[in-house]
Residue, then its C-alpha position, 0 to 999 in steps of 0.5 A: m587287332n582290337a577284339k572289341a570291334f567284334h562287339t559292334l556286330s549284332y548278337g543275341v543271347y540264346i539257349v541252343s538245345t538238343w537231345d542226349n539219348g533222350r535227355p535234354t541238354g544244351c548251352t548258351a550261345n550268342c552267334a546265331a542268324q537266319i540265313t535264308s527265308s525260303p526254305a527257312t534256314v538258321m545257323v548257329s556256332i558252337n565250340r567244338d569242346n562243348y558237349t552240346n556240339r557232339c549231341i547236336r551231331d548225334c541227334g541231327h536236330f537243335s533248337l534255339s530259345v531266344l532269351a528276353e530282357n526279363s529272362d532269368p539271368a541264372i539261365i545264362g550261367t547254368f547253360g553257359f558255365r557248366s557241362g551237360k555231360d555231368f550236370d542236368k541243366f534242364g533240371a534248373a530251368p523251366w522247359t517244354v518240348k516244342d516240335t520234338l525238341p527241348v525249349v526253355t520256356d523263360s524265353c520270347a521265342y523258339i526256333a526248331c531245326r534239322v541239321i542239313d549242313r555244317m562247317e568246321t572252323a579251328t575252334h567251332t562248328v557252324f551248324l546250318g539247320e532247316v527250320i521245322g518249327a518256330d513260334v513267339l512265346s512272349e512279347n518281351p523284347p529279345m535280349t541283345y548281347a550288349y544288354y547282357h553285358g551293359v545292364i545285367k553285367g554278365k560275363t562270357a564263357k571262354n569258349a564263346p566266339t566273342y570271349i575277351e579275357e578280363s581281370a578283376p579290379e585290384g582288391k575285388y573278388m572274381c569268380s574263377v569259373c565265369g569271371y563275375v566280379y562281386g560288387g555287393n554292399v556286403p563285404f565278400e568275407e561276410l557272405p554266408d557259406d552257402w552263397t553262390c555266384p549269381v551268374c554261374g551258380q558256383p560256390k563262394s570258394v571258387f572266388r579269387r581276390a585280385 
């Protein structure tokens, strides 16, 4: 089976948010879709190992922030490669409250939902939400998963539905957390000690040479 066939399906890039006992938390997701129009319902697939999964269950609500092509790529790394259990993701991203839920403001739209059903798979929970609020935040085009990989050169978290393991080209340095391969003009060894991965924000020390 060629797993790359799944990449021909349409995907976006979203921040799925909820409340963790009054504290905002969330994660990056690429599998979300509108299911019905009346009443309006939306589904999102979240890995069962994600801290956000448990928080959505407890809260009973979630929001989707639809990232745009010009959204800060660091948002994807912050929400995709760190755990909200021990890291304040919203402390590193602009956000507000819309329809009682946390929303990333560096996005082109948001959809707020109340969980009305869920389906368990071997690795993920598919949450079905009834829409309680939605709005367009900017006219910037939404980021597709293809744009994220092809233009931004972003990587996929290991617990994402579309993850495919990749290895770095020989002699290149790759982030052991998110898989970003360094390709800058400055030799990796000469980067300052406080340099961090542009995708997940991890320090230079987590990079490994292939």
